[in-house]
C-alpha positions as CSV (number, residue, x, y, z in Angstrom):
1,X,96.1,-176.2,-25.6
2,X,98.0,-178.2,-28.3
3,X,96.2,-179.5,-31.4
4,X,97.7,-182.8,-32.5
5,X,97.2,-183.9,-36.1
6,X,93.8,-182.1,-36.2
7,X,92.3,-185.1,-34.4
8,X,93.4,-184.7,-30.8
9,X,94.1,-182.0,-28.3
10,X,96.2,-181.9,-25.2
11,X,95.4,-179.4,-22.4
12,X,98.3,-178.9,-19.9
13,X,96.9,-177.6,-16.7
14,X,99.3,-176.4,-14.0
15,X,97.9,-177.0,-10.6
16,X,99.2,-176.3,-7.1
17,X,98.8,-177.6,-3.5
18,X,102.3,-177.7,-1.9
19,X,104.1,-177.9,-5.3
20,X,103.2,-176.9,-8.8
21,X,102.5,-179.9,-11.1
22,X,101.0,-180.6,-14.5
23,X,97.7,-182.4,-15.1
24,X,96.7,-183.3,-18.7
25,X,93.5,-183.7,-20.7
26,X,94.0,-185.8,-23.8
27,X,90.9,-185.4,-25.9
28,X,89.5,-186.9,-29.2
29,X,88.2,-183.9,-31.1
30,X,85.6,-185.9,-33.0
31,X,83.8,-187.3,-29.9
32,X,85.0,-184.9,-27.2
33,X,85.8,-187.9,-25.1
34,X,89.2,-188.4,-23.5
35,X,91.5,-189.2,-20.6
36,X,92.7,-187.2,-17.6
37,X,96.3,-187.7,-16.5
38,X,97.6,-187.0,-13.0
39,X,95.0,-184.6,-11.3
40,X,97.3,-183.6,-8.5
41,X,95.4,-180.6,-7.0
42,X,92.8,-177.9,-7.8
43,X,89.9,-180.3,-8.7
44,X,87.6,-177.3,-9.4
45,X,90.1,-175.8,-11.9
46,X,90.3,-179.1,-13.8
47,X,86.6,-179.7,-13.7
48,X,85.9,-176.2,-15.1
49,X,88.0,-176.9,-18.2
50,X,86.3,-180.2,-18.7
51,X,82.8,-178.8,-18.3
52,X,83.3,-175.5,-20.2
53,X,84.6,-177.5,-23.2
54,X,81.9,-180.1,-23.1
55,X,84.4,-182.9,-22.6
56,X,83.5,-186.4,-21.4
57,X,86.4,-187.9,-19.5
58,X,86.2,-191.7,-19.5
59,X,89.2,-192.6,-17.3
60,X,91.8,-191.1,-14.9
61,X,95.2,-192.5,-15.7
62,X,98.1,-192.0,-13.2
63,X,101.7,-192.0,-14.0
64,X,102.7,-192.6,-10.4
65,X,101.5,-192.3,-6.9
66,X,103.2,-189.3,-5.4
67,X,100.7,-187.0,-3.8
68,X,101.3,-184.1,-6.1
69,X,99.9,-186.3,-8.9
70,X,96.9,-187.8,-7.1
71,X,95.6,-185.1,-4.7
72,X,92.5,-184.3,-6.7
73,X,91.6,-187.8,-7.8
74,X,88.8,-188.4,-5.4
75,X,87.0,-185.2,-6.0
76,X,87.1,-185.6,-9.8
77,X,86.3,-189.3,-9.7
78,X,83.3,-188.7,-7.5
79,X,82.1,-185.8,-9.6
80,X,82.4,-187.6,-12.9
81,X,81.9,-191.2,-11.8
82,X,84.8,-192.6,-13.7
83,X,87.5,-195.3,-12.9
84,X,91.1,-194.6,-11.9
85,X,94.0,-196.7,-13.2
86,X,97.6,-197.1,-12.4
87,X,100.5,-199.6,-12.4
88,X,100.1,-202.5,-10.0
89,X,103.0,-201.2,-7.8
90,X,101.1,-198.0,-7.3
91,X,99.1,-199.5,-4.4
92,X,102.1,-199.1,-2.1
93,X,102.0,-195.3,-2.8
94,X,98.4,-194.4,-2.9
95,X,97.6,-196.4,0.2
96,X,100.5,-195.0,2.3
97,X,100.8,-191.3,3.1
98,X,104.5,-191.7,3.9
99,X,105.3,-193.4,0.6
100,X,103.3,-190.9,-1.5
101,X,105.1,-188.0,0.5
102,X,101.9,-186.3,1.6
103,X,102.8,-187.0,5.3
104,X,106.1,-185.1,4.8
105,X,104.1,-182.1,3.8
106,X,101.5,-182.1,6.6
107,X,98.9,-183.9,4.4
108,X,97.3,-187.3,4.6
109,X,96.3,-188.2,1.1
110,X,95.1,-191.8,0.5
111,X,93.3,-192.9,-2.7
112,X,91.0,-196.0,-2.6
113,X,89.2,-197.9,-5.3
114,X,92.0,-197.8,-7.9
115,X,92.3,-200.4,-10.7
116,X,95.8,-201.7,-10.7
117,X,97.1,-203.0,-14.0
118,X,100.3,-204.4,-15.5
119,X,102.7,-202.8,-17.9
120,X,101.6,-203.2,-21.5
121,X,98.0,-202.4,-20.8
122,X,96.2,-200.4,-23.5
123,X,93.4,-198.0,-22.7
124,X,90.9,-197.2,-25.4
125,X,88.0,-194.8,-25.5
126,X,84.6,-196.4,-25.6
127,X,83.5,-193.6,-27.9
128,X,86.4,-194.2,-30.3
129,X,88.4,-197.4,-30.0
130,X,91.1,-196.0,-32.3
131,X,91.9,-193.3,-29.6
132,X,94.2,-195.1,-27.2
133,X,97.4,-195.0,-25.0
134,X,99.6,-197.9,-23.9
135,X,101.1,-198.0,-20.5
136,X,104.8,-198.9,-20.1
137,X,106.6,-199.3,-16.8
138,X,109.4,-196.8,-16.4
139,X,110.6,-197.1,-12.8
140,X,113.4,-195.0,-11.2
141,X,111.7,-191.9,-9.9
142,X,109.3,-194.3,-8.1
143,X,108.7,-198.0,-8.3
144,X,105.3,-197.5,-10.0
145,X,106.3,-194.8,-12.5
146,X,104.9,-195.4,-16.0
147,X,104.6,-193.6,-19.3
148,X,101.5,-193.6,-21.6
149,X,102.3,-193.5,-25.3
150,X,100.3,-192.9,-28.5
151,X,102.4,-193.7,-31.5
152,X,100.0,-192.3,-34.0
153,X,99.9,-188.9,-32.3
154,X,103.6,-189.1,-31.4
155,X,103.0,-188.1,-27.8
156,X,103.9,-189.6,-24.4
157,X,102.9,-188.7,-20.9
158,X,106.0,-189.5,-18.9
159,X,105.3,-188.3,-15.4
160,X,108.4,-187.4,-13.4
161,X,111.0,-189.5,-15.4
162,X,112.2,-186.8,-17.7
163,X,111.5,-183.0,-17.9
164,X,112.5,-180.3,-20.3
165,X,116.2,-180.0,-19.5
166,X,116.4,-182.3,-16.5
167,X,115.6,-185.8,-15.3
168,X,113.6,-187.2,-12.4
169,X,114.8,-187.5,-8.8
170,X,115.6,-190.8,-7.2
171,X,116.0,-189.5,-3.6
172,X,112.6,-190.7,-2.3
173,X,111.7,-194.2,-1.1
174,X,111.4,-196.5,-4.1
175,X,113.6,-194.4,-6.3
176,X,116.5,-196.1,-8.0
177,X,119.2,-194.6,-10.2
178,X,119.9,-197.6,-12.3
179,X,116.2,-198.1,-13.0
180,X,115.9,-194.5,-13.9
181,X,118.8,-194.7,-16.5
182,X,117.1,-197.8,-18.1
183,X,113.8,-195.9,-18.2
184,X,115.4,-192.9,-19.7
185,X,117.0,-195.0,-22.4
186,X,113.6,-196.6,-23.2
187,X,111.9,-193.2,-23.6
188,X,114.8,-191.8,-25.7
189,X,114.5,-194.8,-28.0
190,X,111.2,-193.4,-29.2
191,X,111.2,-191.4,-32.5
192,X,112.9,-188.0,-32.1
193,X,109.7,-186.0,-32.9
194,X,107.7,-187.6,-30.1
195,X,106.5,-184.9,-27.7
196,X,107.0,-185.6,-24.0
197,X,104.4,-184.2,-21.6
198,X,105.8,-184.4,-18.1
199,X,104.9,-183.6,-14.5
200,X,106.7,-180.4,-13.7
201,X,108.0,-178.5,-16.8
202,X,106.9,-177.5,-20.2
203,X,106.7,-180.1,-23.0
204,X,109.8,-181.2,-24.8
205,X,110.7,-183.8,-27.4
206,X,112.8,-187.0,-27.5
207,X,115.2,-185.4,-30.0
208,X,115.8,-182.4,-27.8
209,X,116.5,-184.4,-24.7
210,X,118.8,-186.9,-26.6
211,X,121.0,-183.9,-27.6
212,X,121.3,-183.0,-23.9
213,X,121.7,-186.4,-22.2
214,X,124.5,-188.9,-22.7
215,X,123.4,-192.0,-20.8
C-alpha cells in the first residue's frame, strides 16, 4: 500500500487467471471512498481487501478491454452494485472474446452494462468532489487504451502502455506502433515525479522511464 500526500492510498493487488496482472484501489483516506481500476481476476481477493479495510468503492474504471483487466468486473460490480466505465472504443473489446483475447486462452469473457465515455472525462467521488481522476486516450497497445491521471497526487494509472523498464505490445488486434509512440510521448510529458501504476510490473516514474526511452 502506498500512502500519497497523507490524503490518498493506492493498493496494488496482483491477481492471476491465465496471466498475472495488477488491479488498483485508489482511496481517499478521509472518506474511505475510492475507485477500483482493472479488476482482471480473483474477485474474492479484491473484495476481501475492500471489505477488510471498510472501503466504499464508487466506480470501476478500466484502462482497456483485454480480458486480463476485465475478468473480475461482473462479480465485483454485482457484489458492490457500482457502475463500470471505459473509453468508448472499449465496446469492441469487452463485447468480443476474440478481441479481448479471452477466446485465445480457452475463456469466453464478455462484459455487459458498461458506460462508455470520451477522452477527457473526469471522474469524481460523490463523497469528496476534490478526489478525482481524468481519463486521457492513449492508444497503441489497444484502440481503447487510456490513462487516468491525478495531478495533485502526481499519479497516473496507465494500463499496458508503459511498464517499469519496458513498453506495451502492439502485436494484438487494434495495436499500432505509431499510436503507441505518440501515447508514450504524452505520458512522458508529465512531470518527472509522477508515479506510473501499470498493468503488469511494479510502479515506476516518468523521470525514470524518460532516462531509459528515447522516442
